[in-house]
MMTF fields as JSON, N, C-alpha, C and O atoms, coordinates in Angstrom:
{
  "mmtfVersion": "1.0.0",
  "mmtfProducer": "UNKNOWN",
  "numBonds": 275,
  "numAtoms": 276,
  "numGroups": 69,
  "numChains": 1,
  "numModels": 1,
  "chainsPerModel": [1],
  "groupsPerChain": [69],
  "chainIdList": ["A"],
  "bondAtomList": [4, 2, 8, 6, 12, 10, 16, 14, 20, 18, 24, 22, 28, 26, 32, 30, 36, 34, 40, 38, 44, 42, 48, 46, 52, 50, 56, 54, 60, 58, 64, 62, 68, 66, 72, 70, 76, 74, 80, 78, 84, 82, 88, 86, 92, 90, 96, 94, 100, 98, 104, 102, 108, 106, 112, 110, 116, 114, 120, 118, 124, 122, 128, 126, 132, 130, 136, 134, 140, 138, 144, 142, 148, 146, 152, 150, 156, 154, 160, 158, 164, 162, 168, 166, 172, 170, 176, 174, 180, 178, 184, 182, 188, 186, 192, 190, 196, 194, 200, 198, 204, 202, 208, 206, 212, 210, 216, 214, 220, 218, 224, 222, 228, 226, 232, 230, 236, 234, 240, 238, 244, 242, 248, 246, 252, 250, 256, 254, 260, 258, 264, 262, 268, 266, 272, 270],
  "bondOrderList": [1, 1, 1, 1, 1, 1, 1, 1, 1, 1, 1, 1, 1, 1, 1, 1, 1, 1, 1, 1, 1, 1, 1, 1, 1, 1, 1, 1, 1, 1, 1, 1, 1, 1, 1, 1, 1, 1, 1, 1, 1, 1, 1, 1, 1, 1, 1, 1, 1, 1, 1, 1, 1, 1, 1, 1, 1, 1, 1, 1, 1, 1, 1, 1, 1, 1, 1, 1],
  "groupList": [{"groupName": "LEU", "atomNameList": ["N", "CA", "C", "O"], "elementList": ["N", "C", "C", "O"], "formalChargeList": [0, 0, 0, 0], "bondAtomList": [1, 0, 2, 1, 3, 2], "bondOrderList": [1, 1, 2], "singleLetterCode": "L", "chemCompType": "L-PEPTIDE LINKING"}, {"groupName": "MET", "atomNameList": ["N", "CA", "C", "O"], "elementList": ["N", "C", "C", "O"], "formalChargeList": [0, 0, 0, 0], "bondAtomList": [1, 0, 2, 1, 3, 2], "bondOrderList": [1, 1, 2], "singleLetterCode": "M", "chemCompType": "L-PEPTIDE LINKING"}, {"groupName": "GLY", "atomNameList": ["N", "CA", "C", "O"], "elementList": ["N", "C", "C", "O"], "formalChargeList": [0, 0, 0, 0], "bondAtomList": [1, 0, 2, 1, 3, 2], "bondOrderList": [1, 1, 2], "singleLetterCode": "G", "chemCompType": "PEPTIDE LINKING"}, {"groupName": "THR", "atomNameList": ["N", "CA", "C", "O"], "elementList": ["N", "C", "C", "O"], "formalChargeList": [0, 0, 0, 0], "bondAtomList": [1, 0, 2, 1, 3, 2], "bondOrderList": [1, 1, 2], "singleLetterCode": "T", "chemCompType": "L-PEPTIDE LINKING"}, {"groupName": "VAL", "atomNameList": ["N", "CA", "C", "O"], "elementList": ["N", "C", "C", "O"], "formalChargeList": [0, 0, 0, 0], "bondAtomList": [1, 0, 2, 1, 3, 2], "bondOrderList": [1, 1, 2], "singleLetterCode": "V", "chemCompType": "L-PEPTIDE LINKING"}, {"groupName": "TYR", "atomNameList": ["N", "CA", "C", "O"], "elementList": ["N", "C", "C", "O"], "formalChargeList": [0, 0, 0, 0], "bondAtomList": [1, 0, 2, 1, 3, 2], "bondOrderList": [1, 1, 2], "singleLetterCode": "Y", "chemCompType": "L-PEPTIDE LINKING"}, {"groupName": "ASP", "atomNameList": ["N", "CA", "C", "O"], "elementList": ["N", "C", "C", "O"], "formalChargeList": [0, 0, 0, 0], "bondAtomList": [1, 0, 2, 1, 3, 2], "bondOrderList": [1, 1, 2], "singleLetterCode": "D", "chemCompType": "L-PEPTIDE LINKING"}, {"groupName": "ALA", "atomNameList": ["N", "CA", "C", "O"], "elementList": ["N", "C", "C", "O"], "formalChargeList": [0, 0, 0, 0], "bondAtomList": [1, 0, 2, 1, 3, 2], "bondOrderList": [1, 1, 2], "singleLetterCode": "A", "chemCompType": "L-PEPTIDE LINKING"}, {"groupName": "ARG", "atomNameList": ["N", "CA", "C", "O"], "elementList": ["N", "C", "C", "O"], "formalChargeList": [0, 0, 0, 0], "bondAtomList": [1, 0, 2, 1, 3, 2], "bondOrderList": [1, 1, 2], "singleLetterCode": "R", "chemCompType": "L-PEPTIDE LINKING"}, {"groupName": "GLU", "atomNameList": ["N", "CA", "C", "O"], "elementList": ["N", "C", "C", "O"], "formalChargeList": [0, 0, 0, 0], "bondAtomList": [1, 0, 2, 1, 3, 2], "bondOrderList": [1, 1, 2], "singleLetterCode": "E", "chemCompType": "L-PEPTIDE LINKING"}, {"groupName": "ILE", "atomNameList": ["N", "CA", "C", "O"], "elementList": ["N", "C", "C", "O"], "formalChargeList": [0, 0, 0, 0], "bondAtomList": [1, 0, 2, 1, 3, 2], "bondOrderList": [1, 1, 2], "singleLetterCode": "I", "chemCompType": "L-PEPTIDE LINKING"}, {"groupName": "PRO", "atomNameList": ["N", "CA", "C", "O"], "elementList": ["N", "C", "C", "O"], "formalChargeList": [0, 0, 0, 0], "bondAtomList": [1, 0, 2, 1, 3, 2], "bondOrderList": [1, 1, 2], "singleLetterCode": "P", "chemCompType": "L-PEPTIDE LINKING"}, {"groupName": "ASN", "atomNameList": ["N", "CA", "C", "O"], "elementList": ["N", "C", "C", "O"], "formalChargeList": [0, 0, 0, 0], "bondAtomList": [1, 0, 2, 1, 3, 2], "bondOrderList": [1, 1, 2], "singleLetterCode": "N", "chemCompType": "L-PEPTIDE LINKING"}, {"groupName": "LYS", "atomNameList": ["N", "CA", "C", "O"], "elementList": ["N", "C", "C", "O"], "formalChargeList": [0, 0, 0, 0], "bondAtomList": [1, 0, 2, 1, 3, 2], "bondOrderList": [1, 1, 2], "singleLetterCode": "K", "chemCompType": "L-PEPTIDE LINKING"}, {"groupName": "CYS", "atomNameList": ["N", "CA", "C", "O"], "elementList": ["N", "C", "C", "O"], "formalChargeList": [0, 0, 0, 0], "bondAtomList": [1, 0, 2, 1, 3, 2], "bondOrderList": [1, 1, 2], "singleLetterCode": "C", "chemCompType": "L-PEPTIDE LINKING"}],
  "groupTypeList": [0, 1, 2, 0, 3, 4, 5, 6, 3, 7, 2, 0, 0, 0, 2, 8, 0, 6, 9, 4, 10, 11, 3, 11, 7, 12, 6, 4, 5, 4, 4, 13, 2, 9, 10, 6, 2, 8, 0, 8, 9, 3, 0, 10, 11, 7, 10, 2, 3, 4, 4, 14, 6, 10, 6, 0, 9, 8, 8, 3, 1, 10, 4, 6, 11, 11, 9, 2, 0],
  "groupIdList": [1, 2, 3, 4, 5, 6, 7, 8, 9, 10, 11, 12, 13, 14, 15, 16, 17, 18, 19, 20, 21, 22, 23, 24, 25, 26, 27, 28, 29, 30, 31, 32, 33, 34, 35, 36, 37, 38, 39, 40, 41, 42, 43, 44, 45, 46, 47, 48, 49, 50, 51, 52, 53, 54, 55, 56, 57, 58, 59, 60, 61, 62, 63, 64, 65, 66, 67, 68, 69],
  "secStructList": [7, 6, 6, 7, 3, 3, 3, 3, 6, 6, 7, 7, 3, 3, 3, 3, 3, 3, 3, 3, 3, 7, 7, 1, 1, 7, 7, 3, 3, 3, 3, 3, 3, 3, 3, 6, 6, 3, 3, 3, 3, 3, 3, 3, 3, 7, 1, 6, 6, 6, 3, 3, 3, 3, 3, 6, 6, 6, 6, 3, 3, 3, 3, 7, 7, 7, 6, 6, 7],
  "xCoordList": [29.175, 30.599, 31.406, 32.618, 30.457, 31.357, 32.358, 32.175, 33.417, 34.132, 35.373, 36.369, 35.301, 36.208, 37.52, 37.641, 38.545, 39.815, 40.09, 40.019, 40.423, 40.697, 42.152, 42.829, 42.543, 43.57, 43.635, 42.668, 44.652, 44.543, 45.604, 46.32, 45.562, 45.986, 47.212, 47.597, 48.168, 49.481, 49.828, 50.987, 48.745, 48.809, 48.892, 48.982, 48.824, 48.898, 47.497, 46.379, 47.748, 46.565, 45.95, 46.538, 44.704, 44.133, 43.662, 44.044, 42.774, 42.226, 40.909, 40.836, 39.909, 38.458, 37.279, 37.02, 36.773, 35.481, 34.372, 33.554, 34.426, 33.757, 32.503, 31.832, 32.027, 30.825, 30.008, 30.709, 29.131, 28.537, 27.83, 26.967, 28.168, 26.986, 26.679, 27.481, 25.132, 24.389, 24.506, 24.601, 24.496, 24.48, 23.457, 23.339, 22.597, 22.231, 23.091, 22.65, 24.053, 24.568, 25.57, 25.905, 26.136, 26.766, 26.776, 26.433, 27.03, 27.368, 28.914, 29.619, 29.251, 30.685, 31.205, 30.586, 32.161, 32.924, 33.57, 34.624, 33.543, 34.513, 35.279, 34.772, 36.707, 37.639, 38.495, 38.967, 38.546, 39.498, 40.573, 40.34, 41.749, 42.948, 44.159, 44.033, 45.37, 46.798, 47.324, 47.283, 47.857, 48.423, 49.707, 49.527, 51.002, 52.15, 51.906, 51.784, 51.827, 51.704, 50.694, 50.495, 49.782, 48.485, 47.377, 47.147, 46.249, 45.003, 44.38, 44.568, 43.764, 43.48, 42.188, 42.147, 41.189, 39.868, 39.791, 39.94, 39.557, 39.475, 38.254, 37.504, 37.771, 36.187, 36.623, 37.442, 35.831, 36.08, 34.641, 33.629, 34.597, 33.254, 33.057, 33.831, 32.089, 31.569, 31.025, 29.878, 32.051, 31.672, 32.807, 33.981, 32.436, 33.442, 34.643, 35.498, 34.909, 36.439, 37.113, 38.336, 36.664, 37.288, 37.535, 38.655, 36.103, 36.357, 36.672, 35.926, 37.872, 38.062, 37.686, 37.35, 37.819, 37.499, 37.167, 37.828, 35.925, 35.337, 35.469, 34.605, 36.153, 36.023, 35.6, 36.204, 34.314, 33.563, 34.257, 34.317, 34.685, 35.148, 36.667, 37.162, 37.036, 38.674, 38.506, 39.552, 37.323, 36.735, 37.868, 38.562, 37.997, 38.646, 38.12, 37.251, 38.657, 38.344, 39.409, 40.43, 39.479, 40.732, 40.37, 39.265, 40.982, 40.312, 41.43, 42.578, 40.947, 41.903, 41.69, 41.317, 41.756, 41.116, 41.933, 43.126, 40.898, 41.585, 42.806, 43.139, 43.315, 44.631, 44.016, 43.159, 44.863, 44.41, 43.576, 43.324, 43.238, 42.374, 43.605, 43.24],
  "yCoordList": [-106.086, -106.552, -105.307, -105.209, -104.493, -103.324, -102.799, -102.738, -102.436, -101.803, -102.741, -102.142, -104.054, -104.951, -104.8, -104.357, -105.246, -105.062, -106.502, -107.426, -106.727, -108.314, -108.495, -107.743, -109.793, -110.365, -111.408, -112.144, -111.868, -113.495, -114.17, -113.495, -115.439, -116.466, -116.313, -116.556, -115.839, -115.291, -114.055, -113.846, -113.187, -111.974, -110.595, -109.536, -110.904, -109.919, -109.105, -109.618, -107.978, -107.094, -106.872, -106.401, -107.325, -106.903, -105.706, -105.016, -105.259, -103.847, -103.906, -104.593, -103.326, -103.205, -103.595, -103.173, -104.281, -104.818, -103.683, -103.196, -103.284, -102.07, -102.155, -101.14, -103.453, -103.629, -105.041, -105.677, -105.712, -107.157, -107.034, -106.165, -107.973, -107.984, -109.245, -110.166, -109.332, -110.426, -111.247, -110.66, -112.501, -113.424, -114.568, -114.876, -115.338, -116.259, -117.786, -118.492, -117.781, -118.973, -118.676, -119.697, -117.372, -116.684, -115.298, -114.724, -114.601, -113.307, -113.503, -114.36, -112.034, -111.621, -110.454, -109.421, -110.347, -109.359, -108.698, -109.27, -107.211, -106.53, -106.027, -105.734, -105.996, -105.601, -104.469, -104.595, -103.655, -102.469, -102.243, -102.337, -101.948, -101.367, -101.495, -101.874, -101.179, -100.814, -102.261, -102.714, -102.967, -104.034, -103.663, -103.148, -103.916, -103.686, -102.13, -101.852, -101.13, -99.715, -99.328, -98.113, -100.154, -100.144, -100.486, -101.53, -99.339, -99.621, -100.827, -100.802, -101.732, -102.591, -103.217, -103.386, -103.507, -104.399, -105.794, -106.252, -106.625, -107.963, -108.278, -107.73, -109.415, -109.976, -111.246, -112.005, -111.442, -112.689, -113.312, -112.623, -114.769, -115.404, -115.745, -116.475, -115.262, -115.469, -116.832, -117.019, -117.931, -118.982, -119.966, -119.615, -120.749, -121.356, -121.59, -121.371, -122.139, -122.492, -121.349, -121.474, -120.271, -118.851, -118.342, -118.265, -117.742, -117.003, -117.948, -118.667, -117.595, -118.479, -118.116, -118.885, -116.907, -116.232, -115.051, -114.368, -114.472, -113.124, -112.784, -113.33, -112.139, -111.406, -109.898, -109.021, -109.837, -108.749, -107.656, -106.435, -108.333, -107.285, -106.508, -105.47, -107.378, -106.654, -106.422, -106.25, -106.345, -105.759, -106.395, -105.696, -107.635, -108.204, -109.564, -110.299, -109.722, -111.052, -111.762, -111.096, -113.106, -113.894, -114.474, -115.018, -114.512, -115.265, -116.071, -115.666, -117.126, -117.925, -117.823, -118.92, -116.92, -117.012, -118.021, -118.322, -118.455, -119.195, -118.502, -117.318, -119.422, -119.023, -118.484, -119.001, -116.962, -116.136, -114.824, -113.851, -114.943, -113.795, -112.578, -111.49],
  "zCoordList": [-91.141, -91.754, -92.536, -92.725, -92.883, -93.807, -92.807, -91.591, -93.453, -92.881, -92.178, -91.773, -92.059, -91.615, -92.347, -93.489, -91.506, -92.181, -92.65, -91.839, -94.022, -94.269, -94.68, -95.381, -94.028, -94.43, -94.873, -94.674, -95.566, -96.09, -94.963, -94.223, -94.987, -94.118, -93.839, -92.696, -94.908, -94.55, -93.707, -93.349, -93.376, -92.735, -93.268, -92.647, -95.028, -95.834, -95.848, -95.878, -95.825, -95.582, -97.143, -98.117, -97.052, -98.311, -98.458, -99.403, -97.573, -97.191, -96.535, -95.515, -96.935, -96.042, -96.931, -98.058, -96.364, -96.622, -97.172, -96.392, -98.684, -98.813, -99.312, -99.498, -99.6, -100.357, -100.461, -101.248, -100.169, -100.3, -101.554, -101.674, -102.682, -103.68, -103.513, -103.358, -103.55, -103.586, -104.934, -106.011, -104.844, -105.701, -105.421, -104.235, -106.456, -106.468, -105.476, -104.569, -105.992, -105.37, -104.111, -103.511, -103.583, -102.605, -102.442, -103.476, -101.569, -101.847, -101.762, -101.229, -102.715, -102.816, -102.131, -102.388, -101.34, -100.826, -101.294, -101.572, -101.721, -102.561, -101.261, -100.178, -101.647, -100.604, -101.432, -102.562, -100.811, -101.588, -100.604, -99.399, -101.068, -100.428, -101.313, -102.478, -100.775, -101.54, -101.155, -100.011, -102.334, -102.4, -103.278, -104.382, -102.809, -103.871, -104.208, -105.401, -103.295, -103.836, -104.53, -104.518, -105.31, -105.871, -105.5, -104.889, -105.941, -105.066, -105.849, -107.066, -105.408, -106.018, -105.191, -103.973, -106.102, -105.569, -105.74, -106.873, -104.668, -104.442, -104.37, -103.562, -105.387, -104.913, -104.384, -104.901, -103.019, -102.064, -102.304, -102.171, -102.695, -102.408, -101.068, -100.449, -100.618, -99.097, -98.797, -98.391, -99.052, -98.806, -97.551, -97.428, -97.014, -95.836, -96.014, -95.156, -97.327, -97.607, -97.847, -97.913, -97.996, -98.147, -97.149, -96.645, -96.535, -95.461, -93.829, -93.164, -93.67, -92.62, -91.1, -90.2, -91.08, -89.62, -89.824, -90.607, -89.084, -88.565, -87.327, -86.641, -86.751, -85.466, -85.685, -86.302, -84.962, -84.99, -83.814, -83.953, -82.797, -81.835, -82.057, -81.618, -82.8, -83.571, -84.825, -85.45, -85.539, -86.799, -87.698, -88.436, -87.6, -88.806, -89.543, -89.075, -90.514, -91.443, -91.884, -92.052, -92.159, -92.492, -93.604, -93.593, -94.549, -95.717, -96.623, -96.81, -97.076, -97.985, -99.298, -99.714, -100.264, -101.315, -102.321, -102.282, -103.248, -104.436, -105.115, -105.061, -105.688, -106.363, -107.661, -108.377, -107.825, -109.023, -108.476, -109.187, -107.265, -106.81, -106.26, -105.815]
}
């Protein structure tokens, strides 16, 4: 999954999957990219209600992050 290009459900590019942090409850995906002209790091919980689609052929992930992320 490392290096996948990550978009939200509206098609906004969030960045690339840079790291996976294992936690007892679920993994957390660290997505790094430029948003609004600033470098940002977004933490995405790796759960079914947030990760909508992973397309390994296209190397993309679609997420629906909770409000505030």
